[in-house]
N, C-alpha and C positions, 0 to 999 in steps of 0.2 A: 300423710299428705304425698301426692304424687309430684315429680319434679321433672324437668325436661329432659334430664338424664335417662329416665324411665321408659321414654319413648325413641331412643337413638337407635338406629339399625345395628345388628350383630352381625359378624360375620358367621355363616353356618357352621363353619369346620371349627375354627379356632376361638370362637367366643368373643373376640376383641371387637371394640366397637369400630365400625367401617370408616369413620373419619381418621381413626389410628393406621389404619390399614393403608388408605388413600395416601395419607401424608407420607407414609413409609415408603409407598412406592412412587410417589411423586419425588421424594427426595432421592432414591436410588436413581430414577430416570434422570434427574438434574446432573447428579455426580457423574454418570455415565456419558451425558452430553458434554460435561464441562471436561472430562478426561479426554473425549475424542477431539474438542476444539483444541486442546493444548497439544496433542499428537500431530494433529494436522498440519502439514508445511507447505501445503500447495499455496496457500494465499502468501507466505512468506517469500516462497521462489518468485511469485509474480511481482512482488514489492521489489525484489532484489533485482530482477530483470529490467523492472521500470527505472530503478535507480542507475543501473549500469547504462542504460539508454540515455538517461539525462546527462549523465557525467560525458559519455561519447559526444552527445550534441553540444555541449559547452564546448569541449576540446575543438570540434570542427568549427563552431563559429569563432573562437579566438583565433585558430590558425587562419580561418578565411578572412579575418579582420586584419591580421597582422600582414599578411600576403599581398591584401589590397592595397594596404597603405604603402608597402614597399613597392609595389608595381606603379602606383601613383607617384610615389616620388622618382621612380626610374623614368617614367615617360615623361615628367616634368623635366627632368635633367637633360634628357634627349631632345626635347623641344625647344629648350633655352639654347642649346648647343647649335642647333640647326637654325635658329633665330639670330644669333649671333656670327654664323658662318654666312648665312644670308646678307646681313647688313654689311660684311665687309667687302661684299662684289657688287 
């Protein structure tokens, strides 16, 4: 009695079934792709630059907010002193 295995394609050189050859080639391809992915650091570098830019932005926003509050308090103090001086005359 014939089975489905009797009609599978066979590699002409080594006699292995082509499905075995293709799965071996596929696994080699995937392992090379995965190892290249692990060695590639260009994406990591871009992420690091993005994190540095975000940190600098937070520092600038914090400094500007603090400076703005300090300037506001200084000008309010000057305004109050000028109003008090004008009220005396």
